[in-house]
N, C-alpha and C positions, 0 to 999 in steps of 0.2 A: 504494500500500500504506500502511495506517495505521502510524504510527511506533511507538507504545508499546502493547504488547499483553500482557494477562494471559491465561494459559490455565489454567483450573482442570482438574484431572485430567490435567495434562500428563505425569505419570509413569506413566499407565496405558498399556495396549496401544495403543489408538487415539490417546491423547494424545501419545505419543512419535512416532507417525507424523506427526501435524500439527506438533509442535514441531520435528522435524528438517526438515520442509519449509519452515517460515517463519523459522527461527532466523537466517538470514543476510539476511532481508528486513525485519526490524524489531528493535526493542529489546524482547526477550521476557522475561517473568517467569512462572515456573511456580508455581502454588499447588496443593499436594497434601499427602498425609500421608507421603510418602516421596520421596526424590530420584529423578529419572529414571536408569535404569541404562544408557542408551545413551551411549557416550563422546562422541558428537557434541554432547551437551547438558551436558557436564561443567562448562562455564564459564557456563552460563545462570543468571541470578538465580533463586533458589528460596526459597520460604517454606513452612514446615510449618503449614498452617492448615486447620481443618475448615470445610467449606462451610456448615455450620449456625451458625458463629460470625460473626454479622453484624457486630459491632463490629470484629473483627480484619480482616474482608474490607474494610470501608470504609476502614480505614487502608491496607491493601495496594493498594487500587484507586486511591488518590489520585494524580493526575498522569498517569493512563493514558488512552489514546484509545479503546481497545476491550477487551472481555472476550469470550473464547470459553469458554463454560461446558460442559465435557465431564464433569466429576466427577459421578458418580451410581452407584448400584447398578445394573448393566447388564442384569439379566434377573430373572425370578421364581424362579430356582433358587439364587442366590448367598447370600441372607440370608433370615431370617424375614420374613413379610409386613409386620408392623408396622415393622420396621427399614427395609425397602426403601421403603415408602410414606412414612414420616416423613422419612427422609434425602432422598429425591428431591424431595418437595414443599417441605419447609422449606429445603432447599439452594437450590432454584430461587428462592424468594422472597428469601432472604438475599442471593444473588448479585445479583439485579436491584435490590433496594432499596439495597444497598451501592453498586452501579454508579451508580444515579441520584443518590444523595447525594454521591458522589465526583466527579460531573461527567463521567462517562464518556459518550461520545456514541453508541456502538454496542455492542450485545451480540448475539452469535451463540450460540444455545442448541441443544444436542443433544436431540432428541426421539427417536422411534422409530416405525417403521411399525406397531408394535403398537397404536397409538391407533385404528387402523381396526377393532379388535376381531376381527381375522381370524387372527392368528398363534397365539394360545393358546386358541382356542375349538374346539368340536367340528368335525369335518371336514364336517358337513352344513350349515355356516353359510357360504354362498358370498358373494363380493362382489356388490354390487348391479349392477355393470357392470365391463367390462374395456376397456382397462387401468385399474387403480385410480390415480386422480390425487388431487391435493391437496383437491379438492372432495368426494371420496367421504365419505359419512356416517361419523362416528366413533362407535363403540359398544363401548368397552372394558368387559369384565366381570370382569377379575381385577386384583389389586392393583398389579402392575407397570405394566400398560397404563394403568390408571386414574391412577397417579402421573404418567405421561408426559402424559396428556390434561390433567391439572390443571396441570402445568408449562407447557403451551402456553397455557392460559387465563391463568395468571399473567403470562406473557410478553406476551400480547396486551393485558392490562390496563395494564401499565407503558408499552407503546408508545402506548396511547390517551391517556395523561397528557401526551404531547407533549415530554417531556424527553430521551428516548433512542429511538434506532432499534433495533428488535429483529427479528432474522431467526431463524427456526427451521429447522433441518435435520433431516429425518426419514430416517435411513438404514434400509434393510432389514437383514437379518441380515448382520453383518460377519464374514467368514471369515478366521480366523487359521491359521497353519501346522499346529497340532495337528489341525485338522479336514480337512486336504487329502485324506487317504486315504479319507475318507468321502463325498467329493463325488459320485462317480459313483453310489453307492448312493442317496444322497439325491435325485439327479435322477430316478432310476427309481422312487422311492417315491411311489405315488399319494396317500398320506396325509401327505406332507411338510407339516409345520405352518407352514412359511414360504411355501408355495405355490411352491416352486422358486426363489424370489427370493433373491438374495445380492448382496454387493458386497465388493470388496477394500478393506482399510483405506487403502491408498494413494489410492484414488478418493474415499473419504470425506474424507480429508485435503485432497484437491484441492477438494472442494466447500466446506469450511470456509475454506480459503485464499481462494477466489474471493469468498466472502461478506464477507470483511473489507474488500474494496474495491469491491464491486458498488454501482452507483448505485441507491439506493432510499430511501424515507422511510417512517416509520411501522412497519408490521408486515407481514412476509412469511413464507410457509411454502414449503419446497421438499422434495420427496421424492427421495432418490437411491438408485440401484440400478445394477447392471451392466446393459448393454443387453440381454443374453440371460438366460434362466433357466438353471438347472442341468439342465433336461430335454433329452433327446435325441429326444423325440417332440414334434411341433409343439404349441405351447402351447395353442391352442384345442382341439385334439383331446384333449389330456390333461385340460384343464379340464372338457370335456363328460363325459369318463369319470368324473372324480372326483365331480362333483355330479349326474350323471344327466341334466343338461340344461345347455346353455351359457348363462351369464349374458349379458345384453345386451352387444354389442360396439360401443362408441361410436366407436372409431377403427380400423375394419377395415383401413385402409391400413397401419397399423403391422405387422400380422401378414401382410398381403399381401407387403410388402417384406421382412419377416424373420419367417418362421413360428415361430422359436424366441424371439421377443422376450419380455421379462419381462412378468409380469402387472402390474408397476408402471410407470406412465407417468412418464418423466423428461423429457418435452417442455418443461415449464416451466423446469426447471433448465438444460437445454440452451440455451434461448432467452434466459433472463434472466441466468444466471450465466456462461454459456459453458462449462458442465460437459460434459466428454467422458470417459466411463468408458473406461479404457485396459486394464484387466486382466480376463481371463476366467478361468473355472474351469479351462479347459484349460492356460492359462499357469501356474496354480498347481501343476499336476501335472508340469511339466517339471523 
């Protein structure tokens, strides 16, 4: 485990899950606009800094080994389009440039499965193949997804310069407690805009934790999801009904062994990170 870690957005809903997971494993500092509310993090170093304030970030990052960049506007519904786009894109550049200038060796960046251009597009826009993996074409068409696609491009460009290692984690829709009672209905909704994919925040935190110490160099991207979808109808059957025809199935063995497997392929995260999703939507209803 890397010793000195910065977590931007560590006071957010996902950020606190990660911070609580790693707080006893490293020397942690949280960079956010408010202190984390979880009492487990009461004694963690904190700085009130905007992720677009490059000079302040560079000062805060000095002497740290790694940065986990979670801070962002998390969806297209939270803020106006210009605010979302500018915050996410400028914030990503500021964090990566500050990390490079401060001598940080590894940055783990939060992206989103929305970069595939599937989450917020019309329901008649199917994936090119199933399950959707990291190599699937990216075709975002709205401001939030585009901001995340550009974030990935920024991350890749910094890694190509050779001074820092950058890993991008693409979570699917992260489900928090206020949504639990909606899960069964979402699983039955043929037009579900996340294609029945979801993940628990604890499992996303696991992926980021693993990314801090995983052996790699340069630039890597990993998509993370629960193993199953929200659907109670076999995934391929539901996909064929939704789109009128079944997209190409490149890994039929996944659905042969688990008919309810997610539309998202997590094979790479399993193999390279040791990622094992532990929480299902049924667990959330208990």
